[in-house]
C-alpha positions, 0 to 999 in steps of 0.5 A, a space after each residue: 874635589 878641585 883644588 879651587 873649590 878646596 882652597 874656597 871651602 877651607 876659606 869659607 869655613 873660617 871667613 863665612 862670608 858666603 851666607 851675607 853676601 847671597 843676602 846681599 846679592 839676592 834680596 828682593 827688591 820691587 820690580 819697579 827699581 829694576 829701572 834706569 832711574 836707579 843706577 846712580 849709585 852703583 855708578 858712583 860706588 863704580 867711579 869710586 873704585 875707579 879713583 882708588 886704583 889711580 890714586 894708588 898708581 899716581 900716588 906711586 910716582 908723586 911727591 908731595 914737594 913743593 919743588 918736585 910736584 909740578 916736575 914730576 907732573 911733567 914728567 908723567 905726562 911727556 916721559 911715563 908711557 901712558 902716565 898722561 893716560 893714567 892721569 887723565 883717567 884720574 882727573 876726568 873720573 873726579 868730574 864724572 864722580 862728582 856729576 853722577 853722586 850730583 844726579 844720584 842726589 837729585 834723584 834720591 830728593 825727587 823720588 822722596 827716598 829720603 822719607 822714613 825709614 831711610 833718614 840716616 842713609 840720606 845724611 849719610 849721602 850728603 856727606 859722601 857728597 860732601 866728601 866727593 867735592 872735598 877730593 875734587 878740589 884737593 886733587 886740583 891743588 895736587 897738581 901745584 901748578 898756577 891754578 892750583 895755586 891762586 885756587 889754594 890762595 881764594 881757599 884760605 881767604 874763604 876759610 879765614 873769614 870764619 869768624 873767631 876761628 879763622 885764623 885757625 883754620 888757615 894754619 891747620 890747612 896751610 901748615 902755616 900762615 902762608 902757602 909753604 911745603 908742608 901745605 903740600 904735604 897735608 893736602 896729600 894726606 887729606 888726598 890720599 890718605 883721610 878722605 878716601 879712607 872716610 869715603 869708603 867707610 861711609 859708601 860702606 855703611 851706605 850700601 849696608 844700610 840700602 840693603 837693610 832698609 830695600 831699595 826705595 820702591 817707585 814712587 806712585 801718587 797717592 802712596 803715602 809713607 806712615 812711619 807705623 805702616 810703611 815697612 810693613 807694606 814695603 815688605 809686603 811689595 818686596 815679596 809679592 812684586 819683587 825679584 832678586 836684586 841679582 839678576 833681575 836689577 844689577 844687570 843695567 847698574 852694570 851696563 850704566 857703569 861700563 858705559 860711565 867707564 867707557 866715557 871717562 876713557 873716551 874723554 881721558 884720551 881725546 881732552 887728556 888730563 888736567 894741567 900742570 899750567 905753569 909753575 905756581 909763582 905768586 909774583 906771576 899776576 898777569 893770569 886767569 886761574 880757573 878752578 876744576 868744572 866742579 866749582 866754576 859756578 862758585 867762580 862766576 858767583 863770586 865774579 859777580 858779586 859786588 866785594 862786600 857781599 862776598 864775605 856774608 854770601 860764603 858764610 851763609 850760603 853754603 852753610 845754610 845749604 848743608 843745613 837744608 840738605 841735613 834737616 831735609 828727611 826730619 822736617 819731610 820725612 812722611 807723607 808723598 814721595 811722588 813727584 807728580 804731587 810735590 811741585 816744589 820739589 821739581 821746581 827746587 830741582 830745576 831751578 838749581 840745575 839751570 842756575 848751575 849750567 848757566 853759572 858754569 857756562 858763564 865761567 868759560 869766559 867769566 874774568 877773574 873778580 874783579 877784571 885786571 886791565 893793568 900793565 905793571 911796567 908803566 911808571 909810578 907817578 912822580 906825585 908818589 916819589 916826592 920828598 920820600 927817604 931813599 929807604 921809600 924810594 927803594 919800596 917804590 922800586 920793589 912795588 913796582 918790580 914785583 908788579 903789585 900794580 897788576 892788582 892794585 892802582 895808585 894814582 888811578 892807573 893799575 890794577 882793579 883785582 885788589 883795592 886802590 892803595 892811594 890811601 891805604 895807609 889811613 886804613 892800615 897800620 904799619 904792622 897790619 900793612 906787614 902782615 898783609 903783605 907777608 901773610 895775605 888775606 881776602 882774595 891776596 896771597 902770602 908773599 912771605 915766601 918770595 920777598 926778603 926781609 929787606 924788600 918787605 921793610 922797604 915796601 912797607 915804608 913805601 906804602 905808609 907814606 901813601 895817604 893824603 896830605 891832610 889825613 895822618 897814617 894810621 897808628 897804633 894807639 896802645 902803643 902810644 899809650 905804651 910811650 907814655 908809660 915809659 917805654 918808648 914805641 918804635 914810631 917815638 923811637 924813629 922820630 927821635 932819630 930823625 930830629 936827632 939827625 936833622 940837629 
């Protein structure tokens, strides 16, 4: 007996894997499933393997450090042999994986494969889609360039809008109130360990259920799903008009998966890797960051939504869409499978596909919401500098030097990304201004790591003067109460010091 046969027998006696593997590979499936419509699930699994392999190779070089990540990616692009191609394979593999998983979900939906007894298979598939999107987003953050920084800032602002626990979620995601070194470490752990590990476990469970419950048969009009008889009818169909999965149906999966890998390699060789673009710096406002292709559609939607509609949209539409997907097999778990007799299902898929394609196309030239057309070099209007203290004028200099007017306008001049600041002191107290500058919020990034304490103090003092003459600046009522109780407030002390100096 050859040595390799003796080694195989030695392992088989101890592992006993031959039987389960043969059952999985040779299990009978309906002959109608040997179709090109059934190849997307296997292609998704092959792309997952590609992402794992290329991700491991990149992790050997990558350093999740805010001071080194950008330079390491530049080194991979320009100094390491074929480093750019490895990065490109990983980046384009991510885009292809998202696309194939979405197509697979649409095919499963149209074929009614979420119905009894495959409800849990569908639910796991929904979570696999969400994990795939999570992998794509965390991978973009690890580039840690301008696109990644601003995408992360907007992602944090979206998470911060969750009622009651938004602040805690932002702290959990960023490792603190602002984007710092801990942020990249957490996203590295998510992208390399947590999300892939969960994805692999759920993929294994998903494949196991497909093997045990069988591949969904071709949906024939009039062939209804009934809980009482479906399993018996399926088994009879698989044995009477079926064939072994390998090689009867598997060869098309293999050809399609090979074609997808070839397409990924061609895109990687022709288009190259994603980024990194400019170094991450919140003071560089004159930029138009864009997310990776899987998220371009939401970029467009937020660009066209009025500011007051962003929060309701983000808090209602995505959770509602996920709830609909998860609840679908419980609402429509039996009955007709054929898309010929399910016009609502066909229309839903076509409508969503047209909307997604249109929004993604618009994102190629849609400006960041809202439009930015300012130039920070224009001087601050003199009306905002008259009768100001030296500290407040110093704050005006900080406002000018840090290019705040690229996003905000005062006196009708400036950017439109953020709200006008002519009366900001009537909306926010001094403490709230400090928190907004340091920690950010909404679509504004945090500047706590780029402003020194004296600069922050001066800037906030200047902002606190921006209110109409007839309307006083906002104040904290609790401080006034504390001052009446014998504990002087900060503003009371300041006014007292000012009167003393005048006298």
